[in-house]
C-alpha positions as MATLAB code, in Angstrom:
seq = 'MLDGWLTGWRSALLAAGLGAVAALGQAPWGFWWATLAALAGLVWLLDRVPDRRGAFKTGLLAGAGYFALGLSWIVEPFLIDIARHGWMAPFAVLFLSFGLGLFWGGAAVLARNFARPALGFVVAFVALEWLRGVIFTGFPWAMLGHVWIGTPLDQLAALGGPSALSLVTLLAAALPVLWHWRGVAGSAMLLAGALGFGLWRLDQPLPAPHPGALRLVQPNAEQSAKWDASRAREFLDRLLALTAAGEPADLTIWPETAVPYMLEYAPEVAGMVVRASDGKPVALGIQREDGERFFNSLRVLERAGVETARYDKAHLVPFGEYIPFGDLAYDWFGLRAFAAQAGNSYSAGPGPQVLDLGPFGKVLPLICYEAIFPREVNAMPERADWMLQITNDAWFGIRTGPFQHFAQARLRAIEQGLPLVRVANTGVTAVVDAHGRVVTELPFGTMDALDTQVPGALPPTPYSRWGDGPVALLLAGLALAAFNRRRQAGH';
ca = [
      21.108 -132.577  -41.194;
      19.680 -132.310  -37.698;
      22.444 -129.817  -36.665;
      21.810 -127.614  -39.747;
      18.137 -127.301  -38.755;
      19.194 -126.189  -35.183;
      20.017 -122.569  -36.301;
      18.475 -119.192  -35.530;
      15.059 -119.078  -34.321;
      14.612 -122.927  -34.182;
      17.451 -123.085  -31.726;
      16.449 -120.275  -29.524;
      12.952 -121.813  -29.464;
      13.994 -125.157  -28.727;
      16.236 -123.978  -25.902;
      13.554 -121.754  -24.129;
      11.018 -124.654  -24.581;
      13.509 -127.221  -22.815;
      13.806 -124.708  -20.156;
      10.285 -124.520  -19.576;
       9.778 -128.307  -19.661;
      12.419 -128.760  -17.021;
      10.508 -126.375  -14.572;
       7.607 -128.916  -14.642;
       9.555 -130.759  -11.799;
       8.967 -127.936   -9.436;
       5.976 -127.998   -7.041;
       3.171 -128.217   -7.397;
       3.667 -130.298  -10.662;
       6.275 -132.588   -9.531;
       7.106 -134.110  -12.829;
      10.768 -134.846  -12.170;
      10.933 -137.213  -15.272;
      10.268 -134.152  -17.300;
      13.067 -132.247  -15.705;
      15.572 -135.133  -16.652;
      14.510 -135.474  -20.367;
      14.772 -131.663  -20.934;
      17.986 -131.304  -19.209;
      19.307 -134.066  -21.236;
      17.914 -132.304  -24.269;
      19.572 -129.188  -23.319;
      22.884 -130.748  -22.529;
      22.696 -132.289  -25.991;
      21.802 -129.049  -27.674;
      24.617 -127.354  -25.821;
      27.076 -130.081  -27.155;
      26.341 -129.009  -30.733;
      26.449 -125.071  -30.342;
      29.790 -124.205  -32.323;
      30.958 -121.195  -30.242;
      30.720 -119.388  -26.834;
      28.204 -116.903  -28.227;
      25.771 -119.597  -29.231;
      26.626 -121.379  -25.929;
      25.657 -118.246  -23.961;
      22.402 -117.624  -25.896;
      21.391 -121.106  -25.711;
      21.975 -121.212  -21.932;
      20.297 -117.805  -21.323;
      17.110 -118.698  -23.216;
      16.959 -122.051  -21.603;
      17.294 -120.437  -18.053;
      14.856 -117.781  -19.050;
      12.226 -120.311  -20.307;
      12.794 -122.395  -16.902;
      12.301 -119.352  -14.650;
       9.458 -117.775  -16.357;
       7.308 -120.966  -15.865;
       8.804 -121.855  -12.594;
       8.542 -118.383  -11.082;
       5.217 -117.447  -12.581;
       3.868 -116.651   -9.130;
       6.226 -113.423   -9.076;
       3.192 -111.682  -10.779;
       0.875 -112.214   -7.852;
       2.275 -109.404   -5.542;
       1.656 -107.039   -8.490;
      -2.010 -108.087   -8.818;
      -3.012 -107.267   -5.036;
      -3.399 -103.839   -5.959;
      -3.676 -104.089   -9.889;
      -4.585 -100.426  -10.564;
      -1.404  -99.341   -8.896;
       1.186 -102.241   -9.419;
      -0.293 -104.270  -12.227;
       1.813 -102.522  -15.060;
       4.780 -103.771  -13.196;
       4.019 -107.506  -13.380;
       5.204 -108.346  -17.033;
       8.437 -106.332  -16.480;
       8.994 -108.388  -13.180;
       8.826 -111.734  -15.050;
      10.798 -110.394  -17.968;
      13.700 -109.124  -15.684;
      13.549 -112.048  -13.107;
      13.471 -114.774  -15.709;
      16.458 -113.328  -17.891;
      18.271 -112.004  -15.012;
      18.509 -115.651  -13.359;
      18.916 -117.084  -16.920;
      22.355 -115.402  -16.992;
      23.420 -118.098  -14.535;
      22.526 -120.877  -17.032;
      24.139 -118.859  -19.809;
      27.459 -118.401  -17.839;
      27.624 -122.130  -17.027;
      27.223 -122.836  -20.715;
      30.138 -120.613  -21.490;
      32.234 -121.733  -18.728;
      31.584 -125.361  -19.927;
      33.367 -124.609  -23.263;
      36.758 -124.389  -21.159;
      36.557 -128.085  -20.588;
      37.763 -130.965  -22.847;
      34.409 -132.532  -21.933;
      31.960 -129.929  -22.199;
      29.014 -131.840  -20.983;
      30.695 -132.630  -17.822;
      32.035 -129.187  -17.640;
      28.445 -127.859  -17.830;
      27.418 -130.000  -14.745;
      30.344 -128.632  -12.784;
      29.809 -125.094  -13.751;
      25.950 -125.072  -13.281;
      25.929 -126.582   -9.748;
      28.531 -124.028   -8.720;
      26.582 -121.023  -10.088;
      23.555 -122.326   -8.798;
      25.205 -122.169   -5.582;
      26.348 -118.776   -6.242;
      22.806 -117.631   -6.986;
      21.975 -118.674   -3.647;
      24.295 -116.257   -1.782;
      25.037 -113.318   -4.208;
      23.096 -109.952   -3.887;
      21.521 -111.450   -0.584;
      20.809 -114.685   -2.507;
      17.904 -116.346   -4.151;
      17.967 -120.101   -4.032;
      14.502 -120.628   -5.112;
      13.573 -123.263   -7.965;
      16.869 -124.922   -7.755;
      17.133 -128.081  -10.038;
      17.357 -130.473   -6.977;
      13.973 -129.142   -5.518;
      12.240 -131.430   -8.212;
      12.977 -134.413   -5.925;
      11.179 -133.080   -2.821;
       8.535 -135.518   -1.824;
      10.310 -138.558   -3.203;
      12.917 -140.768   -1.488;
      15.690 -139.085   -3.361;
      15.196 -135.807   -1.397;
      16.920 -137.735    1.539;
      20.235 -137.082   -0.193;
      19.832 -133.366    1.212;
      20.829 -134.789    4.756;
      24.246 -135.533    3.071;
      24.853 -132.531    0.825;
      21.893 -130.191    1.030;
      20.237 -128.839   -2.293;
      23.215 -128.623   -4.293;
      23.754 -132.551   -3.875;
      20.304 -132.904   -5.325;
      21.074 -130.614   -8.315;
      24.395 -132.396   -8.720;
      22.658 -135.797   -9.092;
      19.869 -134.316  -11.167;
      22.250 -132.739  -14.020;
      24.774 -135.548  -13.714;
      21.974 -137.920  -14.586;
      20.909 -136.073  -17.403;
      24.279 -135.427  -18.921;
      25.791 -138.998  -18.801;
      23.730 -140.323  -21.779;
      25.051 -137.166  -24.055;
      28.582 -138.035  -22.530;
      28.679 -141.961  -23.082;
      25.377 -142.783  -24.918;
      24.030 -145.990  -23.885;
      26.896 -146.562  -21.362;
      25.763 -143.099  -20.127;
      22.067 -144.299  -19.866;
      23.115 -147.194  -17.778;
      25.301 -144.859  -15.446;
      22.405 -142.617  -15.009;
      19.976 -145.334  -14.062;
      22.792 -146.805  -11.528;
      23.080 -143.177  -10.007;
      19.350 -142.653   -9.649;
      18.891 -146.228   -8.295;
      21.722 -145.665   -5.864;
      20.127 -142.411   -4.631;
      16.606 -143.992   -4.388;
      18.199 -146.753   -2.345;
      19.843 -144.595    0.037;
      16.671 -142.555    0.436;
      14.281 -145.693    1.349;
      16.824 -146.803    3.719;
      16.972 -143.465    5.660;
      13.294 -143.154    5.545;
      12.994 -146.576    7.015;
      15.079 -145.429   10.085;
      12.775 -144.917   13.093;
      12.168 -141.453   14.507;
      11.918 -140.594   18.317;
       8.525 -140.134   19.902;
       6.708 -136.579   19.480;
       6.823 -133.893   22.266;
       4.078 -134.434   24.600;
       2.803 -130.908   24.633;
      -0.305 -129.919   22.771;
       0.230 -127.521   19.784;
      -2.302 -125.319   18.020;
      -1.516 -123.707   14.552;
      -4.014 -121.131   13.553;
      -4.556 -120.307    9.861;
      -6.929 -117.130    9.621;
      -7.205 -117.037    5.961;
      -7.049 -113.273    5.702;
      -7.256 -112.169    2.004;
      -4.217 -110.103    1.177;
      -6.270 -107.524   -0.654;
      -7.934 -106.494    2.643;
      -5.367 -107.685    5.171;
      -4.378 -104.169    5.978;
      -8.073 -102.614    5.446;
      -8.411 -100.805    8.779;
     -12.200 -101.344    8.587;
     -11.433 -105.166    8.791;
      -8.664 -105.325   11.249;
     -11.024 -106.324   14.134;
     -12.705 -108.952   12.112;
      -9.382 -110.710   11.341;
      -8.058 -110.462   15.140;
     -11.477 -112.001   16.055;
     -10.768 -114.991   13.679;
      -7.406 -115.579   15.460;
      -9.055 -115.189   18.820;
     -11.807 -117.375   18.229;
      -9.752 -120.328   16.669;
      -7.184 -119.901   19.730;
      -9.999 -120.091   22.305;
     -12.058 -122.997   20.746;
     -12.286 -126.140   22.869;
      -9.379 -127.000   25.378;
      -6.624 -124.316   25.320;
      -3.395 -125.723   23.748;
      -0.050 -125.607   25.568;
       1.258 -123.610   22.743;
      -0.649 -121.805   20.104;
       1.028 -120.347   16.914;
      -0.312 -117.457   14.701;
       1.299 -116.856   11.255;
       3.424 -113.999   10.082;
       2.199 -110.471   10.603;
      -1.158 -112.061   11.673;
      -2.384 -109.168   14.140;
      -3.194 -106.167   12.235;
      -2.340 -103.739   15.227;
       1.005 -102.914   16.891;
       1.482 -103.660   20.790;
       3.225 -100.205   21.069;
       0.080  -98.409   20.042;
      -2.502 -101.063   21.142;
      -1.266 -102.811   24.358;
      -4.661 -104.030   25.052;
      -4.189 -106.573   22.205;
      -1.812 -108.486   24.397;
      -4.334 -109.155   26.989;
      -6.912 -110.275   24.436;
      -4.520 -112.700   23.055;
      -3.631 -114.400   26.298;
      -7.002 -114.307   27.659;
      -8.056 -116.428   24.449;
      -5.328 -118.981   25.240;
      -6.209 -118.917   28.919;
      -2.934 -117.623   29.656;
      -0.947 -120.253   27.965;
       1.756 -119.077   25.392;
       0.924 -117.631   22.056;
       3.644 -117.261   19.336;
       2.342 -114.597   17.204;
       3.617 -112.707   13.918;
       3.302 -108.937   14.460;
       5.103 -105.813   13.410;
       7.210 -104.026   16.057;
       8.593 -100.588   16.409;
      11.551  -99.638   18.136;
      12.358  -95.885   17.946;
      12.112  -95.008   14.071;
      12.869  -98.538   13.248;
      10.137 -101.215   12.235;
      10.560 -105.004   12.475;
       8.778 -108.023   11.118;
       8.781 -110.025   14.338;
       7.842 -113.260   16.206;
       6.567 -112.279   19.667;
       5.689 -114.954   22.467;
       2.966 -113.731   24.827;
       1.721 -115.518   27.971;
       0.172 -115.107   31.301;
      -0.996 -111.453   31.734;
       0.319 -110.374   28.195;
       3.828 -110.688   29.242;
       6.431 -111.118   26.146;
       8.683 -114.003   27.242;
      10.580 -114.351   23.806;
      11.129 -112.374   20.518;
      12.821 -112.757   16.936;
      13.013 -110.082   14.534;
      13.238 -111.309   10.998;
      16.915 -111.033    9.730;
      16.838 -111.957    6.003;
      14.502 -109.536    4.351;
      12.847 -109.782    0.878;
      14.411 -107.236   -1.407;
      11.462 -104.913   -3.019;
       8.991 -106.982   -0.761;
      10.090 -105.999    2.766;
      12.771 -103.162    1.753;
      13.820 -101.365   -0.917;
      17.662 -101.073   -1.926;
      18.496  -97.386   -1.369;
      15.015  -97.060    0.017;
      15.131  -93.643    1.209;
      16.120  -92.214   -2.098;
      13.584  -94.500   -3.912;
      10.888  -93.266   -1.739;
      11.737  -89.617   -1.943;
      12.308  -89.783   -5.938;
       9.685  -92.350   -6.947;
       7.432  -92.861   -4.203;
       8.552  -96.580   -4.228;
       7.896  -98.620   -0.922;
       8.247 -102.066    0.077;
       5.144 -104.334   -0.725;
       4.818 -105.928    2.542;
       6.151 -103.357    5.035;
       3.064 -101.608    6.319;
       4.744  -99.711    9.049;
       6.999  -97.227    7.524;
       8.436  -97.649    4.200;
      10.446 -100.582    4.890;
      11.531 -103.050    7.779;
      14.746 -103.092    9.448;
      16.661 -106.369    9.719;
      17.183 -108.256   12.854;
      20.617 -109.486   14.088;
      20.523 -112.836   12.424;
      19.813 -116.677   13.271;
      18.594 -117.124   16.994;
      17.439 -120.048   18.831;
      14.350 -119.283   21.350;
      13.984 -121.378   24.658;
      10.371 -122.312   25.041;
      10.691 -123.918   28.212;
       8.555 -127.215   28.096;
       8.550 -126.989   24.374;
      12.393 -126.968   24.082;
      14.659 -124.953   21.808;
      13.312 -123.658   18.590;
      14.770 -121.962   15.564;
      12.262 -119.355   14.216;
      12.115 -118.654   10.611;
       9.898 -115.825    9.264;
       8.546 -116.446    5.612;
      11.429 -116.080    3.153;
      14.177 -117.140    5.733;
      13.276 -120.808    5.188;
      14.812 -121.100    1.720;
      18.209 -120.406    2.657;
      19.797 -123.588    3.677;
      23.229 -122.163    4.744;
      21.556 -119.564    7.048;
      19.431 -122.263    8.675;
      22.643 -124.325    9.070;
      24.282 -121.156   10.868;
      22.151 -121.494   13.843;
      23.906 -120.402   17.002;
      23.050 -123.889   18.870;
      21.249 -126.757   17.548;
      17.605 -126.487   18.316;
      14.890 -129.269   18.859;
      12.639 -128.075   16.155;
      12.260 -125.179   13.539;
       9.260 -122.974   13.291;
       8.197 -121.069   10.147;
       5.581 -118.538   10.383;
       4.787 -117.234    6.774;
       1.977 -115.047    4.963;
       1.994 -116.786    1.457;
      -1.106 -114.819    0.271;
       1.361 -112.714   -1.494;
       2.270 -115.699   -3.912;
      -1.202 -116.447   -4.952;
      -2.948 -119.849   -4.872;
      -1.351 -121.751   -7.853;
       2.386 -122.311   -7.453;
       4.271 -120.011   -5.107;
       2.771 -121.323   -1.752;
       3.465 -125.075   -2.685;
       7.101 -124.232   -3.966;
       7.825 -122.313   -0.683;
       6.404 -125.133    1.540;
       8.458 -127.804   -0.454;
      11.651 -125.753    0.280;
      10.813 -125.599    3.983;
      10.464 -129.243    3.946;
      14.007 -129.770    2.682;
      15.259 -127.864    5.628;
      14.012 -130.457    7.700;
      15.765 -133.159    5.929;
      18.958 -131.216    5.778;
      18.903 -130.687    9.663;
      17.393 -133.711   10.889;
      14.945 -131.491   12.508;
      11.095 -131.378   12.532;
       9.397 -128.454   11.163;
       6.161 -126.619   12.201;
       4.904 -124.329    9.604;
       2.034 -122.041   10.141;
       0.686 -119.797    7.249;
      -1.962 -117.160    6.791;
      -3.702 -118.918    3.828;
      -1.769 -122.115    3.896;
       0.247 -124.418    3.679;
      -0.138 -124.923    7.515;
       1.688 -128.283    8.203;
       3.668 -130.247   10.419;
       6.815 -132.022    8.911;
       9.018 -134.796   10.505;
      12.712 -134.942   10.787;
      12.539 -136.824    7.309;
      10.925 -134.183    5.530;
       7.336 -135.989    5.478;
       4.140 -134.354    5.997;
       2.697 -135.459    9.099;
      -0.555 -133.456    9.205;
      -1.795 -130.280    7.494;
      -4.818 -127.922    7.054;
      -6.458 -127.577    3.714;
      -5.301 -124.655    1.662;
      -7.085 -121.552    1.837;
      -9.288 -122.307    4.638;
      -9.931 -120.669    8.156;
      -9.078 -123.277   10.655;
      -6.957 -124.396   13.462;
      -4.831 -127.582   13.723;
      -4.218 -129.436   17.098;
      -0.995 -131.376   16.912;
       2.334 -132.245   18.421;
       5.984 -131.303   17.627;
       7.729 -134.572   16.144;
      10.832 -135.959   17.615;
      14.302 -134.662   16.280;
      17.053 -136.914   14.790;
      20.907 -136.613   15.481;
      22.762 -134.029   13.541;
      22.925 -134.786    9.898;
      26.151 -134.511    7.797;
      25.061 -131.490    6.095;
      24.375 -129.827    9.493;
      27.995 -130.610   10.293;
      29.748 -129.884    7.126;
      27.490 -127.787    5.052;
      28.423 -127.623    1.286;
      31.905 -128.832    1.674;
      31.363 -132.440    0.716;
      29.669 -131.166   -2.576;
      32.490 -128.808   -3.245;
      35.002 -131.650   -3.043;
      32.599 -133.642   -5.337;
      32.620 -130.712   -7.934;
      36.388 -130.284   -7.867;
      36.796 -133.952   -8.611;
      34.266 -133.845  -11.542;
      36.258 -130.681  -12.774;
      39.402 -132.534  -13.097;
      37.734 -135.358  -14.868;
      36.040 -132.770  -17.250;
      39.563 -131.236  -18.050;
      41.195 -134.661  -18.678;
      41.797 -134.921  -22.527;
      43.164 -138.573  -22.491;
      39.633 -140.017  -23.512;
      37.275 -137.735  -25.271;
      33.488 -138.323  -24.387;
      31.673 -140.302  -27.128;
      34.797 -141.241  -29.196;
];
C-alpha cells in the first residue's frame, strides 16, 4: 500500500525533502543524525523504484534538494552588487543544485546493475563523489563525510581522507535497508568502531608548539566596499594598526587580497607594512602583476620591504577568479570574474609549493578555495611543518559558506597530521592543531588581531602516504559483494 502511495509528485517531493534533510549535517548545523536518517530513507526509497528512469529521477531530485540547501551560500556573491548581478542568483542555485544532483542520479542508475542495489548505491555514490572532486577542475564541497567534522569520527580522514568518511556515512545508512535489524546492529557497530578509533587518536599527545610569536590580522573589510578606491586607505590603515599594536610579532599574517593596492604601482606600501611590523616578516595577500598577467598572491615582506617568499594561487575559482573562455566571454557578453579586480581574470600559478620561512620552518600556503582539495594538498612537493590558508570569505556571506569552508580546511589538518593557521578577512580566523581541533579563533565579523603560536606537527598519516588508494580497495571489495547473487539482501 505504501509503495502505491509513492508515485508521481509524492515520490519526487519525498526525494527532494530527504536530500534537503541530509544537508543539515553540514556546517554550521552539524546534525549528522539527520543526515544518517535521511540517507537511510533515500536508500529505502531507491530500493522500491521499479526502473532505471525512476531511480535516476529520485537520485537527481534528492541531490538537488541536498545541494540547494547545503550550497545556499552560492547566492551571496551575486548580492554584493545586486543591481548588476542579483538576477543571476536563482539561476546559480538552480543550475548548481541540479548539476551536482546528476552525480546522485548517476549513482542511483549505476546501482541498478548490482544484485544488491542498496550496496551498489554505496559503491557508486562514493566513487562518483570522488569524481566530482576532480572532474572539470573539481568541486569537493559538501561531501557526505563532511558531516562528521568536529566529532571524533572525523579522525578517520587520517586513514582515508574525506571519501573514507563518506563511505562510513552511507554504509551506516544503507545497512538497515540491506539486512533490517541485523543491519541496524551492523550500523551501530560500524559507527562505534569509528568513534573508538577517533577517541583513541585524539588521546595521542601532540608535540610542543613552535616558540615564535604569530599575529593573525582580521580587518573585517566589507566586500561591497573592499575595492572602493575612496576607502582603500581606510582598509590599509586597519591592517597597519593591528600589525603595529603592542609588541611586534615574529611573523604577522594578513588575509587574501588584504592590500587594496599593487606593489608594482605603489611600492611605498611595502615600506609602510614592514615599518608597522618593526621590520619583522609579514605574509600578506595581495594582487600581483607580471607583464600582462595578474595573480592572486601571498607575498612575504620583511626588513626594508624586501620580498623574501612568494606563492601564486594555482587552483582558481571558475567564474570567481577566471571565466572559462574568458576573452570571448568578456568581448561578447562583458563577463568578468567576480573576485579578479586586476584585469578580467587571474592567471594560475605553477602549483603546490612549500615556502621556507626560516625560523618558522616550512609552510604549505593555500589561498582560499585551494584548501577544499585534499588530493592537491597531498601533492605538496615536500612535507611542510604547517599549513597556512589565507582567504576572503566575505564573498560567502555570514550564514553558512564561511563555516563550511573552515570545516573543510580543518579536515586537511587531520588528513596530513599538520597544524593549520587560517587568516580570513571577516572570519573564520583560527589556529587548528594536527588533530583538526580548534586551538583558538577570533570572533566572526570583528576587526581584531590574534596573537598565538603554530602548534606542533604529527608524523605523516596513512592518507598523506597512500592517498585514496585504501578507499579504492574497499570500494572494489564492496562492489564484488554487491554483485554476489548467492544471498539476496533481506531474503
